[in-house]
N, C-alpha and C positions, 0 to 999 in steps of 0.2 A: 889287117892294118889296125892299128890302134888309133882310137879317136881321142884327141886331146880333151881334157876336162878342166873346167875352171873350178877351183875350190873357193867356197865362200864360208867364212867363219864370222859368226855374229856373236857379240857380247851385249846383253841387254843392260840398259841403264837401271841403276837402283837409286831410288830416292829414300833418304832416311828422314824420318820425322821423330823428333824428340819433344814430347809434350808432357807438361805437368798440369794437373788440374788447377783451376783458379780456386781461390779461397774466398768464401763469402760468409759474412756474419750479419745476421738480421736480428734485431732486438726491438720488441714492442713494449715500451714502458706502459704500465697500467694506467688506465684513465682515472682522472680524479672525479669522484662522484660525491656530490653533496645532496642529501635528500632531507626534505623537511615535510613532515606530515602535519597537516592542519586538521584538527579534530572536527567532526561534525557537531553542530550545536542544535539542540532540540528544546523548544519551549512548549509547554503544555499549559493551557488555561482551561479551567472548568467552572461552570456555574453550579450552584447547589440545586439539586432536584427538589421539587416542591410537591408535597402531598396535602391536598385540602379535603377535609371531611366536613360536610355540611349536613347536620342532622336536625335542622330546624323543622322540617316537615314531619319527621318521626316524633319529635316532642309535641308538635301541634296535633298529631293524630292521637296522642295519649292525653291531650288536654293539659300538657305540662309546659306549653310553649311560652313565648314571651308575653308578659302581662299586658303590655300596650297593644300587642296584636290581638290578644284574646278580648280585651275590652273594646277594641275597635270592631271586632266581629260581633260582639254582643250588641254594641251600639247600632251597627248597621242592620241587625235583625230586630231591633226594638219595635219598630212600627208593625212588622208582621206579627210579632209575639203579642202586641197589644190587641191587634185585630182578632187573633185567634182566641185570646183570653175573653174578649167581648163576645165572640161567637159561642164559646163554651158557656158563659154566663147566660146568654140569651137562650141557649138550648136547654140549660137546666131550669131556667124560669118557665119555659114552655112546657117542660115535663111536669113541673109542679102545678102549672095552671091546668093541666089535664089530669088532675088528681081524681076527678069525677069519673074518669074512664076506668078506673080500677088500678090496682097495684099500689105499691108503696115507693113513690119516686125518691123520697129522702133516703131510704135504706139502699136503694139501687145506686144513688149518687155516692153514698158512703162506701159502697163496695168498689166503685170505679175510681175512687180517690187514690192518687199516687203521691208519694213523697217527691219523686223527681218529675220534672216537667220536660217532656220530649221537645217542646219548642225551644228549650234552652240548650240545645245540642250545639255547642260551639267548638267541638272537636273537628280537626281536619280529616281529610280522607285517609283511611288506612290503606297501605299498599306495601308490597314486599320491597319496593325500591324507593322508599322514602329517604334513604340516606344517599346523598350525592357524594361521590368520590371523584376527585379530579387529580390526576397525577401529571405533573410537568417534568419530563426527564431533564437531566442536566445536559448542558451543551459542552462539547469538548472541542477545543480548537488546538491544532498542533501546527507549529511553525518549525520548519526544519531548514537549517543552513547546511548544505552538504559539505562533507569534508573533501580534502583533496591531498595529493602528494605533489610537491614541487621538487623537480629534479634539476640540478645544475651539473652538467657533465662537461668536462674539459678533456677532449681526446688529445693525447700526445702523439706526435708524428713518430713513425718508426725510424729507428737508427739502422742505417744500412752501410756496411763497410765491405768493399770488394777489392781483393788483390788479384791482379791478373796473373794467370798461370804462364808458364814458359812454353813457347812454341818455336822450335827450330826445325827448319826444313833445309836439307842440303843433299847434294848428290854424293852418295857414298861410292858409286861406281858409274862412270860415264859410259854411254853406249859406244860400241865400237863395231865397225864392220871391216873385215879384212878379206880382201879378194886376192887369191893366189892364182896367177895365170899358169897355164900349163907350160911346160918347157917344150919349146919348139926347137927341134934340131933341124937345121937347114941342111939340106942336102945340096950342096953345090957340086 
């Protein structure tokens, strides 16, 4: 015996999509830039260096110094020189008074006689550092005003233009289901 069969036929639905891309334009205008440079300023001031050389003590040691100072030295030594002169005269007188002891005191005094007098030594002390040198270096002052760059920037907004694309969605084939029943022959 034959078993009846049901036939089913199916047709799938089809969706059709028609799309065009959108169009977009983007433009960025260049920014406006103003730049100003302020130069640095520098001021320099200097004083003169000073060199002082004092050789008064050297001239004094050579007995060629200042006349007033030399005379002042002699004047301050005058009382000592007078006392030494008296002492020398007394000593010579005592030697001549002792002539009876022998010898020739007058000839001896003539031999001891000098043209320079040691008590009149009015020279200053001799030294290797009698010249005084003083150096004052110059002073340098520097005032600086720093420079800078001033910027003025104006940013422009971007220009954006967009055109929408096309999008169409539709059914190009609808779904369908067909059921075919079997033929049934009735036996009556």
